[in-house]
C-alpha positions as CSV (number, residue, x, y, z in Angstrom):
1,X,-208.3,-39.8,-80.2
2,X,-205.0,-39.4,-82.7
3,X,-205.1,-41.2,-85.7
4,X,-202.1,-43.3,-84.1
5,X,-204.1,-44.3,-81.3
6,X,-207.2,-45.5,-83.8
7,X,-204.9,-47.1,-85.7
8,X,-203.0,-48.8,-83.0
9,X,-206.6,-49.7,-81.5
10,X,-207.6,-51.3,-84.9
11,X,-204.5,-53.4,-84.6
12,X,-205.1,-54.6,-80.6
13,X,-209.3,-55.2,-82.0
14,X,-207.5,-57.6,-84.4
15,X,-205.5,-59.5,-81.8
16,X,-202.3,-58.5,-82.8
17,X,-199.7,-58.1,-80.2
18,X,-197.9,-54.4,-80.5
19,X,-194.1,-54.7,-80.0
20,X,-193.3,-50.7,-81.0
21,X,-191.9,-49.0,-83.4
22,X,-189.7,-51.5,-86.0
23,X,-186.3,-49.8,-85.0
24,X,-183.1,-50.8,-86.8
25,X,-184.5,-52.4,-89.7
26,X,-180.9,-52.8,-91.5
27,X,-180.0,-55.2,-89.0
28,X,-182.3,-58.1,-90.4
29,X,-179.6,-58.1,-93.3
30,X,-181.4,-61.1,-94.8
31,X,-184.6,-59.0,-95.2
32,X,-182.8,-56.3,-96.7
33,X,-181.4,-58.7,-99.2
34,X,-184.9,-60.9,-99.8
35,X,-187.4,-58.0,-99.6
36,X,-188.4,-56.4,-103.0
37,X,-189.5,-53.3,-101.2
38,X,-186.3,-53.0,-98.9
39,X,-183.7,-54.3,-101.2
40,X,-182.7,-50.9,-102.9
41,X,-182.6,-48.8,-99.9
42,X,-179.5,-47.8,-97.8
43,X,-179.2,-49.0,-94.1
44,X,-179.7,-45.4,-92.9
45,X,-183.1,-45.1,-95.2
46,X,-184.2,-48.6,-94.0
47,X,-183.8,-47.4,-90.5
48,X,-185.8,-44.0,-91.0
49,X,-188.3,-46.1,-92.8
50,X,-188.5,-48.3,-89.7
51,X,-189.2,-45.8,-87.1
52,X,-192.4,-44.8,-89.4
53,X,-193.5,-48.3,-89.0
54,X,-195.3,-50.1,-86.2
55,X,-194.1,-54.0,-85.5
56,X,-197.0,-56.2,-84.5
57,X,-197.0,-60.3,-83.4
58,X,-199.9,-62.6,-84.7
59,X,-200.4,-66.4,-83.6
60,X,-201.1,-68.9,-86.4
61,X,-204.7,-68.8,-87.3
62,X,-204.9,-64.9,-86.8
63,X,-206.3,-62.9,-89.5
64,X,-203.6,-59.8,-90.7
65,X,-205.9,-58.6,-93.3
66,X,-209.7,-59.3,-94.0
67,X,-211.1,-59.3,-97.4
68,X,-213.4,-56.8,-98.1
69,X,-212.6,-54.2,-95.2
70,X,-211.5,-50.8,-95.9
71,X,-208.1,-49.7,-94.4
72,X,-205.0,-47.8,-94.9
73,X,-201.9,-49.6,-94.3
74,X,-199.8,-52.2,-95.5
75,X,-197.3,-54.6,-93.8
76,X,-193.7,-56.2,-94.6
77,X,-193.4,-59.6,-93.6
78,X,-190.5,-59.6,-91.1
79,X,-190.8,-63.3,-89.5
80,X,-193.4,-66.3,-90.7
81,X,-195.4,-67.4,-93.2
82,X,-199.0,-66.2,-94.5
83,X,-201.8,-67.6,-96.5
84,X,-203.1,-65.2,-99.2
85,X,-207.1,-66.7,-99.9
86,X,-210.0,-65.3,-101.5
87,X,-213.7,-66.2,-101.0
88,X,-215.2,-68.0,-104.1
89,X,-218.0,-66.1,-105.8
90,X,-221.0,-66.8,-104.2
91,X,-219.6,-68.4,-101.2
92,X,-220.7,-67.0,-97.9
93,X,-218.3,-65.2,-95.6
94,X,-218.4,-67.5,-92.6
95,X,-218.3,-71.0,-94.3
96,X,-214.9,-73.1,-94.0
97,X,-213.7,-74.3,-97.1
98,X,-215.4,-71.6,-99.5
99,X,-212.0,-70.0,-100.4
100,X,-209.3,-70.4,-103.0
101,X,-205.4,-70.0,-102.1
102,X,-203.8,-67.7,-104.0
103,X,-200.2,-67.7,-102.4
104,X,-198.2,-68.5,-99.3
105,X,-196.0,-65.4,-98.4
106,X,-193.0,-65.1,-96.6
107,X,-190.3,-62.8,-94.8
108,X,-189.9,-59.8,-97.3
109,X,-193.0,-60.2,-98.6
110,X,-195.2,-57.0,-98.9
111,X,-199.1,-57.5,-98.2
112,X,-201.6,-54.9,-98.4
113,X,-200.1,-52.3,-100.2
114,X,-203.0,-51.5,-103.1
115,X,-205.4,-50.8,-100.9
116,X,-203.0,-48.5,-98.7
117,X,-202.7,-46.5,-102.0
118,X,-206.1,-46.3,-103.1
119,X,-208.3,-47.1,-100.1
120,X,-210.3,-49.7,-101.6
121,X,-211.6,-52.5,-100.0
122,X,-209.3,-55.5,-99.5
123,X,-209.5,-58.0,-102.4
124,X,-208.2,-61.1,-100.1
125,X,-207.4,-62.2,-96.7
126,X,-204.2,-62.9,-95.2
127,X,-203.9,-65.5,-92.5
128,X,-200.7,-66.3,-90.2
129,X,-199.5,-69.9,-91.0
130,X,-196.7,-69.4,-88.4
131,X,-196.2,-67.4,-85.7
132,X,-195.6,-63.9,-87.6
133,X,-194.1,-60.6,-87.1
134,X,-194.6,-57.9,-89.8
135,X,-194.0,-54.1,-89.8
136,X,-197.2,-51.9,-90.6
137,X,-197.0,-48.6,-92.5
138,X,-200.1,-46.5,-92.7
139,X,-200.4,-44.1,-95.4
140,X,-200.6,-41.2,-93.2
141,X,-197.1,-42.5,-92.4
142,X,-196.2,-42.7,-95.8
143,X,-197.3,-38.8,-96.2
144,X,-195.4,-37.9,-93.2
145,X,-192.3,-39.2,-94.5
146,X,-192.8,-37.7,-97.8
147,X,-193.2,-34.4,-96.0
148,X,-190.1,-34.6,-94.0
149,X,-187.4,-36.6,-96.2
150,X,-188.9,-36.0,-99.8
151,X,-186.0,-38.2,-101.3
152,X,-186.7,-41.2,-99.0
153,X,-190.5,-41.0,-99.7
154,X,-190.3,-40.8,-103.0
155,X,-188.0,-43.9,-103.1
156,X,-190.6,-45.7,-101.3
157,X,-193.6,-44.9,-103.6
158,X,-191.0,-45.8,-106.4
159,X,-190.7,-49.1,-105.3
160,X,-194.4,-49.6,-104.3
161,X,-195.5,-49.0,-108.1
162,X,-192.5,-51.4,-109.5
163,X,-194.2,-53.7,-107.1
164,X,-197.7,-53.3,-108.3
165,X,-196.7,-53.2,-111.8
166,X,-195.0,-56.6,-111.1
167,X,-198.1,-58.3,-109.7
168,X,-200.1,-56.7,-112.5
169,X,-198.1,-58.3,-115.1
170,X,-198.1,-61.7,-113.4
171,X,-202.0,-61.4,-113.1
172,X,-202.0,-60.7,-116.9
173,X,-199.7,-63.8,-117.8
174,X,-201.8,-66.2,-115.7
175,X,-205.1,-64.9,-117.2
176,X,-203.5,-65.5,-120.6
177,X,-202.7,-69.1,-119.8
178,X,-206.6,-69.7,-118.3
179,X,-207.6,-68.4,-121.4
180,X,-205.4,-70.5,-123.6
181,X,-206.1,-73.6,-121.5
182,X,-210.0,-73.1,-122.0
183,X,-209.6,-72.5,-125.9
184,X,-207.8,-75.7,-126.3
185,X,-210.3,-77.6,-123.9
186,X,-213.2,-76.2,-125.6
187,X,-211.3,-77.4,-129.4
188,X,-211.2,-81.0,-128.4
189,X,-214.9,-81.7,-128.2
190,X,-215.4,-79.6,-131.2
191,X,-212.7,-82.3,-133.1
192,X,-214.1,-85.4,-131.5
193,X,-217.7,-84.5,-133.2
194,X,-216.1,-83.7,-136.7
195,X,-214.2,-87.0,-136.3
196,X,-217.9,-88.9,-135.3
197,X,-220.3,-87.3,-138.2
198,X,-220.8,-89.4,-141.0
199,X,-218.7,-88.8,-144.3
200,X,-220.5,-88.0,-147.7
201,X,-222.2,-91.3,-149.3
202,X,-220.2,-93.0,-151.9
203,X,-221.7,-95.2,-154.7
204,X,-220.4,-98.6,-155.3
205,X,-218.5,-99.5,-158.3
206,X,-220.6,-101.3,-160.8
207,X,-219.8,-105.0,-161.6
208,X,-218.0,-105.8,-164.5
209,X,-219.9,-106.1,-167.8
210,X,-222.8,-103.7,-167.2
211,X,-223.0,-100.1,-168.3
212,X,-224.5,-97.2,-166.9
213,X,-228.1,-98.4,-168.6
214,X,-227.8,-101.8,-167.8
215,X,-226.9,-102.9,-171.3
216,X,-223.8,-105.0,-172.7
217,X,-220.4,-103.4,-172.7
218,X,-218.0,-104.0,-175.6
């Protein structure tokens, strides 16, 4: 079995419909303008990249990427909307409602590029919210593209690096906000506790005509 056949069998086992090579990618004008990956590609470069990609279709509710799986491919969303969610810590994989929504992605978005590059398990799951068509690119196809068309392959890697850097920047920004909110929340009970604590005792003033020793004053 060739690597391509094994990859296509994985797509079929997931229930995805295989539509053939993603030819004439440049004809998707809006996609070329909106996709952060394709925005700087010329029509000829985009069409070349498309010949290395497999077009697939998913129905609403189907899984495109499953959290925890190990696979070496990424997707560009061509049509439709995808939900990205992650299991909560300690949650069972088969129990509904034990996930947290991370994002909702639309046409032009890229998913799965991090695991395609490093081979690590998928961080989150991606589900089709509507009928979805996507262009799938494998790590092996990227390698062949670099060998046959180094300039286009290098351009692709630069764009993927920029996408990953932007996601890291966004994640860092969100983490800072969470830490700041947590710090403010922790400071409120501390202030309330301080305001409720009894203050230092104060002795009332002595009545007129009496001194500290109880004798008369002049």
